[in-house]
C-alpha positions as CSV (number, residue, x, y, z in Angstrom):
1,X,-0.7,-11.7,-21.0
2,X,-1.4,-11.1,-24.7
3,X,-0.3,-14.7,-25.5
4,X,-2.8,-16.1,-22.9
5,X,-5.5,-14.0,-24.4
6,X,-4.7,-15.2,-27.9
7,X,-4.8,-18.8,-26.7
8,X,-8.1,-18.3,-25.0
9,X,-9.4,-16.5,-28.1
10,X,-8.8,-19.6,-30.1
11,X,-10.3,-21.9,-27.5
12,X,-13.5,-19.8,-27.1
13,X,-13.7,-18.8,-30.8
14,X,-14.4,-15.1,-30.0
15,X,-13.1,-11.9,-31.6
16,X,-10.3,-10.4,-29.6
17,X,-12.4,-7.4,-28.7
18,X,-15.2,-9.6,-27.4
19,X,-12.8,-11.7,-25.5
20,X,-11.2,-8.7,-23.8
21,X,-14.6,-7.3,-22.9
22,X,-15.6,-10.7,-21.4
23,X,-12.4,-11.1,-19.4
24,X,-12.8,-7.6,-18.0
25,X,-16.5,-8.1,-17.1
26,X,-15.8,-11.5,-15.4
27,X,-12.7,-10.2,-13.7
28,X,-14.4,-7.2,-12.3
29,X,-17.3,-9.3,-11.2
30,X,-15.0,-11.6,-9.3
31,X,-13.2,-8.7,-7.7
32,X,-16.4,-7.0,-6.7
33,X,-18.0,-10.2,-5.5
34,X,-15.2,-11.6,-3.5
35,X,-14.3,-8.4,-1.7
36,X,-14.0,-9.2,2.0
37,X,-14.7,-6.5,4.6
38,X,-11.6,-4.8,5.8
39,X,-10.6,-5.3,9.4
40,X,-10.3,-2.0,11.3
41,X,-6.8,-0.9,11.7
42,X,-5.7,-0.7,15.3
43,X,-2.5,0.6,16.7
44,X,-1.1,-0.2,20.1
45,X,0.2,2.8,21.9
46,X,3.3,2.9,24.1
47,X,4.2,5.3,26.9
48,X,7.6,6.8,26.0
49,X,7.9,8.8,29.2
50,X,8.5,12.5,29.5
51,X,10.5,14.3,26.9
52,X,14.0,14.8,28.0
53,X,14.5,18.0,26.0
54,X,12.7,21.3,27.0
55,X,12.3,22.5,23.4
56,X,12.5,20.5,20.2
57,X,12.3,23.6,18.0
58,X,16.0,24.5,18.5
59,X,17.9,21.8,16.5
60,X,21.3,23.0,17.8
61,X,20.1,22.5,21.3
62,X,18.7,19.0,20.5
63,X,22.0,17.9,18.9
64,X,24.0,19.3,21.7
65,X,22.0,17.2,24.2
66,X,22.0,14.1,22.0
67,X,25.6,14.1,20.8
68,X,27.3,16.5,23.2
69,X,28.7,19.9,22.4
70,X,31.1,18.3,19.9
71,X,28.5,17.7,17.3
72,X,29.7,20.6,15.1
C-alpha cells in the first residue's frame, strides 16, 4: 500500500501528507456515495415438531434419552 501511495505521490506531485488526506477524502466519499440500501434479513422457519424430552434442564436425563443409559 505504501509503495502505491509513493508512486501516486510522484505522479500527482503532492506531499505525502496531502496525498494521504486526498485518498482518504475521496475513498470515504466513494464509500458513502455508493452505499446501497441493505435488504432486510429474513429467516425461514421450520416446524420441528414437539419436543421429545419432558425437561431439557436435566442434562443427565437428556443424555440418557439420546444415548441410552450407557452414556456414562
